[in-house]
N, C-alpha and C positions, 0 to 999 in steps of 0.2 A: 818472880817465881822462887828465886833463891832465898829471898827474905822470908817467904812462907815456910820453906824447909827448915829454916833456922829459928823460927818463931815458936816459943812454947804455947802462946795463945792460939796459933793456927793449928797445932797438933791437938790441943785440948778441944778446939771447935770441931776438928775432924772426928775425933773419938766420940764426942757427944752426939754429933749429927749422924754418924754411922750407926750408933746404937739406936737412935730414934728411928732412922730409916729401916733398920732391921725389924724393930717392933711394929712399925706401920706396915711392913711387908708381910707380917703374919696373916693379915686379912687376905692378901693376894695368894699366898701359899695355900690357905684353907680352901679358897674358892677353886683354885686349880686342882687340888687334890680331890675335891668332891665332884667337879664337873667332868674330869677325865676317868672317873672310876667305872663308868658304864660303857667304855669302849675297849677294844682289845689292847693288851699291854704295849705292842709296838706303836700303835697309833697314840696311845696315852702318853708314851715317852716323847713322841714327836710333838704332840699338842703342848706338853709342858715346856719343851724347849722353845717352841714358837711363842708361847705365852710369856715366858720370862725374857726372851729376847725383845719382844715388843714392849714389855714393861721397862726395860733398860732404855730402849730407843725413845719411848714417849717421855721418860723422865729427862733424858739429856736434851731432847728437842724442846721441852718446856723451859729448861734452864737457859737454853740459847735464845729464847725470846722473852726475857724477863719483863721488858717494858710492856709487851702485849699481855703477859700473864698478870702483872700487877693491875693492868686496866680491867681485868675480869672481876676484880673486887669492887669496882665502882658501881653504885646503884644504877639499875636500868629502869625499874618502875617501882611504884609504891602501892601497897594494898593495905588499907586501914592502918596506916602508920608504920607498916613493916616495909623496909626497903630491901629489894631483892636484886642481887647482882647476877652476872652470868655464872659465877662460881656457885652461888646458892642454888641456881636452877639446875646446874649439872649435878651437884650433890644430892638434891632432892630426887631428880630423875634416876640417878644411879642407885640411891637407897631404895627407891620403890622397885627398881628392877631386881635388886638383890632379894628383897622381901618376896616378890612374886616368884622369882626363880627358886628360892629355897622352899617356899610353900608348895610349888609344883613338884619339886623333887621329893618332899616329905609325903605328899599325896601319892606319888608313884611308888615310894617304898612301902607305904601302908597297903596299897592295892596289889603289891607284888606283881609288877608287870613282867611279861614274858621277856626273857633275856635274849632269845634267839631272834636274829634279825637277818634280813637278806643283805647281800653285798651292796645293793643300791641304797638301802636305808642306812647302812653303816657309813657309806661315803657321805651321804647327806647329813648324817649325825655329826661326823667329823667336821664338816664345813660349818655347821651351825654352832658347834662348840667353839671353833676358832672365832666366829663372829661375836659370841658372848664374851670370850676372853678379851677381845679387842675393846668391847664396850666397858668392861669392868677395869681393864688396865688403864683406860683413859681417866676413869673416875678416881681410882686409887692413886694414879700418878699425879693428878691435879692436887688432891688432898695432901699427898706427901711433899710435893715441891713447894706448895704455898707455905707449909710448915717449915721447910728448910730455909726458905727466904727469910723467915723471921728469926732464924737462929744463926745464920752465917752471912757474912758480907762478901766473901770472895767466891767467885764462880768456880775457881779451881778446886776449892775445898768441897763445895757442894757436889761437883761432878765426881770427885774421888769418893766421897761418902756414898753416893748413889751406886757407883760401880761396885764398891766393896759389898754393899748391902744386897745388890742383885746377884752377885756371885754366891753369897751365903744362902740366899733364897734358892738359887739353882741347886746347890749341894744338898739342901735340906728337903727340897720338894719331892725328890724321888722316894726317900724313906717314909716321908709323911703320906704320900699317895699310896704306897704299898701297904702301909699300916691301915689306912682307911679302907682299902679294897679288901684286905684280909679279915677285917673285923666290922661287920655290918652295923653293929651298935654305935661304933665310933663315927660312922657316916651320918647317922641320925643326929648325933651330938654336934658334928661339924655343921650340919644344916641349920640347927638351932643357933649356932654361933653366927652364921651368915644372916639370919633374921635379926639378931641383936645388932650386928654391924650395920645392916641396912637401916634399922631404926635410928642408930647414932648418926648416920649420914643425913637422913631426913631431918633430924633434930638440928644438926649443924646448919642445914640449909635454911631453917627457920630461926636461926640465930639463938638456938637454945643448945648450948654446948654441954655435952655429957662428958665428964673427964674420962679419957681413955684408960686411965689407971684402974677405974672401977670395972670397966668392961673386960680388960685383960686379966684382972684378978679373978673375976667370975669365970672367965674362960679357962684360966690355969687351974682353978680349984676343981671345976667340972672335969677337965681333962685328967687331973690326978686321980679323981674318984673312978673314972672310967678305966684308967690304967690299972688300978688295983682290981677292978672287976675282971679285966682281961687276964691278969696274972692268976686270979683265983680260979677262973674257968679253965685255964691251961693246967693248973695243978690238979683240979678235979678230973680232967681228962686223962692225965698221966696216972693218977691213982686208979681210975677205972680200968685202964689197960693193964 
């Protein structure tokens, strides 16, 4: 442990891996922000806290069972020359779930569903949201940790990077969720991001890797355009008043 603290290579690996984990955590933050936007603020905050705590727990748990995790990349069956591992199956299933969930939410936004719900339906909605958060946390955690294993050799470095990244996700999730809730157009944009991320996960499951840099650049460009639109609308409203 002391050798790691005095090793420049270890600190470089920690910095690189932390940045990577933060970038990969963007998907998680977007999903949380969108999915908690239709429940009351107190429940939304609790759902975010539960979701991010689960994300941290899943990541550390997966790191603690590296041998089993590495075994998930071994081929399980072959279909027309394509070898599929448990990791591929999980990524495909998670990607399809994201696509279906985002499409359902987009349909709901377009149909302008009634926002008023009974206390019973709200409690069942909160429970269902937690279930969905658990499913997506497992998928994102698997993708994140498999990437981490390829970049660092020391378990301590991987755990430290995961903890730092999850803390930054926790700090940023609140402002992102509030911004999405306050600006309906950004929610639609976030939902399209989830469709894009889902497609990337399915592609990875079929061994067709889409460079994440392309995806995140498209997301950043679209988010910047939307930010300018939000600022323009705010200035027009001020001028009108």
